[in-house]
C-alpha positions in Angstrom: -28.3 19.9 3.5 -24.6 18.8 2.8 -23.1 20.6 -0.3 -22.4 18.2 -3.3 -18.9 16.7 -3.4 -17.1 15.2 -6.2 -14.0 13.2 -5.1 -11.2 11.9 -7.4 -8.9 9.2 -6.7 -6.0 7.0 -8.1 -4.4 3.9 -6.7 -1.2 4.0 -8.6 0.4 0.7 -8.7 3.3 -0.8 -10.5 0.9 -2.9 -12.9 -2.1 -0.8 -13.1 -3.7 2.6 -12.1 -7.2 2.4 -10.6 -8.9 5.6 -11.2 -12.4 6.8 -10.1 -14.7 9.6 -9.3 -17.2 9.2 -6.3 -19.8 11.3 -4.6 -19.7 12.2 -0.8 -21.2 8.8 0.2 -18.4 6.8 -1.6 -20.5 5.7 -4.4 -18.6 5.5 -7.7 -19.8 7.5 -10.6 -17.2 6.7 -13.0 -14.0 4.3 -13.1 -11.3 2.9 -15.0 -8.2 0.7 -15.0 -5.0 1.7 -16.7 -2.1 -0.4 -17.4 1.2 0.8 -15.8 3.4 1.1 -19.0 5.4 4.4 -19.6 4.8 7.5 -17.5 3.8 9.3 -20.6 1.2 6.7 -21.7 -0.1 6.0 -18.2 -0.3 9.5 -16.8 -1.8 10.8 -20.3 -4.6 8.1 -20.0 -5.2 9.1 -16.4 -5.4 12.8 -17.0 -7.8 12.1 -20.0 -10.0 10.2 -17.7 -10.3 12.9 -15.2 -10.9 15.6 -17.9 -13.6 13.4 -19.3 -15.2 12.9 -15.7 -15.1 16.7 -15.3 -17.0 17.2 -18.5 -19.7 14.4 -17.5 -20.0 15.0 -13.7 -18.6 18.6 -12.9 -15.5 19.9 -11.3 -13.7 17.9 -8.6 -13.9 19.1 -4.9 -10.7 17.3 -4.1 -8.4 14.7 -5.5 -5.9 12.2 -4.0 -3.3 9.8 -5.1 -1.9 6.7 -3.4 1.2 5.7 -5.3 4.0 3.1 -5.5 7.3 4.9 -4.6 9.6 6.0 -3.3 7.8 9.3 -3.3 8.8 13.0 -2.3 6.1 14.0 0.0 7.7 16.9 1.7 5.8 20.1 0.3 9.0 22.2 0.9 11.2 19.9 -1.2 12.0 21.0 -4.9 11.0 17.6 -6.1 7.8 17.5 -3.9 5.2 14.9 -5.7 7.8 13.2 -7.7 8.4 9.3 -7.7 12.1 9.3 -6.8 14.6 6.4 -6.8 12.2 3.7 -7.8 13.5 0.4 -9.2 10.6 0.3 -11.7 12.1 1.0 -15.1 11.4 4.4 -16.6 9.7 5.9 -13.5 12.6 7.3 -11.6 12.3 11.1 -11.1 8.7 11.3 -12.6 6.8 14.4 -11.6 3.7 12.5 -10.7 1.6 15.2 -9.0 2.6 18.0 -11.4 1.6 15.9 -14.5 -1.7 14.9 -13.1 -2.3 18.8 -12.2 -2.3 19.3 -15.9 -5.7 17.5 -16.0 -7.1 18.0 -12.7 -8.0 21.3 -11.2 -8.7 20.5 -7.5 -6.9 20.5 -4.1 -4.5 17.5 -4.3 -3.3 15.1 -1.7 -0.4 12.5 -2.4 0.5 9.6 -0.2 1.9 6.0 -0.5 -0.2 3.2 -1.8 0.3 1.2 1.5 -0.7 4.3 3.6 -3.9 4.5 1.4 -4.6 0.7 1.8 -4.2 1.3 5.6 -6.9 3.9 5.4 -9.1 1.6 3.6 -8.5 -1.1 6.2 -9.4 1.4 8.9 -12.7 2.3 7.4 -13.9 -1.3 6.2 -11.2 -4.1 7.2 -8.9 -5.3 9.7 -8.1 -1.8 11.2 -11.6 -1.0 12.2 -11.6 0.5 15.6 -8.0 0.9 15.9 -6.1 4.3 16.2 -2.6 2.7 15.6 -1.7 -0.1 13.2 0.8 -1.2 10.6 -0.2 -2.2 7.1 2.5 -4.4 5.3 2.3 -5.6 1.8 4.7 -8.2 0.5 4.6 -8.5 -3.3 6.7 -7.0 -6.2 8.1 -4.9 -3.3 7.7 -4.6 0.4 5.8 -1.5 1.6 4.9 -0.6 5.2 2.1 2.0 5.9 1.4 3.4 9.4 -1.7 4.8 10.9 -1.0 6.6 14.1 -3.6 8.5 16.0 -6.1 7.4 13.3 -4.1 9.1 10.5 -1.5 8.1 8.0 1.9 8.9 9.2 4.4 10.4 7.2 6.9 12.8 9.1 9.5 14.5 6.7 8.6 11.7 4.3 7.1 8.2 4.2 8.6 5.2 6.0 10.7 2.8 4.1 10.7 -0.1 6.4 10.8 -2.4 3.5 14.6 -1.6 3.2 15.8 -2.3 6.6 18.6 -4.6 7.3 17.5 -8.0 8.7 19.4 -11.0 10.3 19.9 -13.8 7.6 17.4 -16.6 8.0 18.7 -20.1 8.7 19.5 -21.8 5.4 19.7 -18.5 3.2 23.3 -17.4 3.5 24.1 -18.0 -0.1 21.4 -15.8 -1.6 22.8 -12.4 -2.4 19.5 -10.5 -2.6 18.1 -8.5 -5.5 17.8 -4.9 -4.1 19.6 -2.7 -6.8 20.3 -0.2 -3.9 21.1 -2.5 -0.8 21.5 -6.0 -2.1 20.1 -8.0 0.8 17.8 -5.7 2.7 14.4 -6.9 3.5 13.0 -6.3 0.1 15.8 -7.6 -1.7 15.5 -11.0 0.3 11.7 -11.3 0.8 9.8 -9.6 -2.0 8.1 -11.6 -4.7 10.9 -11.3 -7.3 13.5 -12.2 -4.6 11.6 -15.4 -4.0 11.4 -16.1 -7.8 15.1 -15.4 -8.1 16.0 -17.6 -5.4 13.7 -20.6 -6.2 13.3 -20.3 -10.0 9.5 -20.1 -9.8 6.9 -17.6 -8.5 6.1 -17.9 -5.0 2.5 -18.9 -5.7 3.7 -22.0 -7.5 5.9 -23.3 -4.5 4.3 -26.2 -2.5 2.8 -25.2 0.7 5.4 -27.3 2.6 8.5 -26.1 0.7 11.1 -24.7 3.0 10.9 -21.4 1.2 8.0 -20.4 3.3 9.9 -21.0 6.6 12.7 -18.8 5.3 10.1 -16.0 4.1 8.3 -16.2 7.4 11.6 -15.6 9.2 12.3 -12.2 7.4 8.7 -11.1 7.7 8.5 -11.8 11.4 11.9 -9.9 11.7 10.0 -6.9 10.1 7.1 -7.5 12.4 9.6 -7.6 15.4 11.1 -4.3 14.6 7.7 -2.7 14.0 6.5 -4.1 17.3 9.4 -2.5 19.2 9.6 0.8 17.4 5.8 1.5 16.8 4.1 -0.6 19.3 1.0 -0.9 17.0 -2.3 -2.4 18.1 -2.1 -4.7 15.1 0.1 -5.6 12.1 -2.0 -6.3 9.0 0.0 -8.2 6.5 -1.1 -8.8 2.9 0.2 -8.9 -0.6 0.7 -11.7 -3.2 3.4 -13.4 -1.2 1.2 -13.9 1.8 -0.2 -17.2 1.1 -2.7 -18.8 3.5 0.0 -21.1 5.1 2.3 -18.0 5.8 0.1 -16.6 8.7 0.8 -19.3 11.2 4.5 -19.4 10.4 5.0 -15.7 10.7 3.1 -15.6 14.1 5.3 -18.6 15.4 8.5 -16.9 14.0 7.6 -13.5 15.7 7.0 -15.3 19.1 10.4 -16.8 18.9 12.0 -13.5 17.9 10.4 -11.6 20.8 11.7 -14.4 23.0 9.5 -13.6 25.9 10.7 -10.2 26.3 8.1 -7.7 27.6 5.2 -8.9 29.7 2.8 -6.8 27.8 3.6 -8.7 24.7 3.4 -12.2 26.2 -0.2 -11.6 26.7 -1.1 -10.8 23.0 -3.1 -13.1 20.9 -0.9 -13.5 17.9 -3.9 -14.6 15.7 -5.3 -11.2 16.4 -2.0 -9.2 16.2 -0.8 -10.7 12.9 -3.9 -10.2 10.6 -4.8 -10.6 7.0 -6.2 -7.6 5.3 -10.1 -7.8 4.8 -11.2 -4.6 3.1 -11.0 -5.9 -0.4 -8.7 -5.6 -3.4 -9.5 -1.9 -3.9 -8.6 -0.8 -0.3 -5.9 1.5 -1.6 -8.4 3.1 -3.9 -10.8 3.4 -1.1 -8.2 5.1 0.9 -7.4 7.6 -1.8 -10.9 8.6 -2.1 -11.1 8.8 1.6 -8.2 11.1 1.8 -9.8 13.2 -0.9 -12.9 13.4 1.2 -10.7 14.5 4.3 -9.1 17.0 2.2 -12.4 18.5 1.1 -14.1 18.3 4.6 -11.4 17.9 7.2 -13.4 14.7 8.3 -13.0 11.0 7.7 -15.9 9.5 5.8 -17.2 7.3 8.6 -20.5 7.2 7.0 -19.4 5.1 4.0 -20.9 1.8 3.8 -19.2 -0.2 1.2 -15.8 -2.1 1.4 -15.6 -2.4 -2.3 -16.3 0.9 -4.2 -14.3 0.0 -7.4 -16.1 -2.6 -9.6 -14.5 -3.2 -12.8 -16.5 -4.5 -15.5 -15.1 -7.4 -17.5 -14.4 -5.5 -20.7 -12.4 -2.9 -18.6 -10.6 -5.6 -16.6 -9.4 -7.3 -19.9 -8.4 -4.2 -21.7 
């Protein structure tokens, strides 16, 4: 008989924290959504949630967090577990893991929100059956998660492919970019706030035939070309609020143009399969965080889990 497992997980995003406790089968026992405000308020509410969960359900076997960043993920670093030079106001140099330890007594794992979402996609979405793929999210920022050999890749720290330099798209020379660190890096040119700064309205309000989408597709294709040449993934999954349905054919066409026929193996790839939308559901990041907690406790991935949507927020919680 399998010993009981209680798993804690957080998907820590720039607008909300999704927190949950699950059993070994991925069944959610208790959950909450917390608005991302100040570190003291948000992390205080999160630690209180897990203290209450311990009272009601027992001690956690393992706990994992998938967070926005940048993060310090090197256990030997003096600031390990911190959110470091983030552009999110008030969250720079916050001891995320240390603060959560005050309310959670369990082995802890910390990774990026995009790596956790990639784990969720591997279990239930567009990454199923693949050992190596990239997960890209284009939203408030641009994040890239990597699964290599079936596990999240970090190295000395996590990748920051959202801040690479990219060639200027045709017709976009005048826009300065909004990244507070690099100006016109990829994120500074192509994240959601950059589109709003350039065009005066949120991306989702732009007509489908607006020239903004061709410029945006050029930048995302530049990222995909770099990932293709450096990582050689089996697939690149691209999601986030900026990735409206009309973007996928544009990105695929722009990527083909950028690859320019180089490398016979790439010429045979079906771009509709290679550049894919995420399909694991809106809570893929929380799924991935809970899966990492399961792996911490058992040294295995929870391949027996059967649901792609473990997090179901009731209306009262969602509106809170």
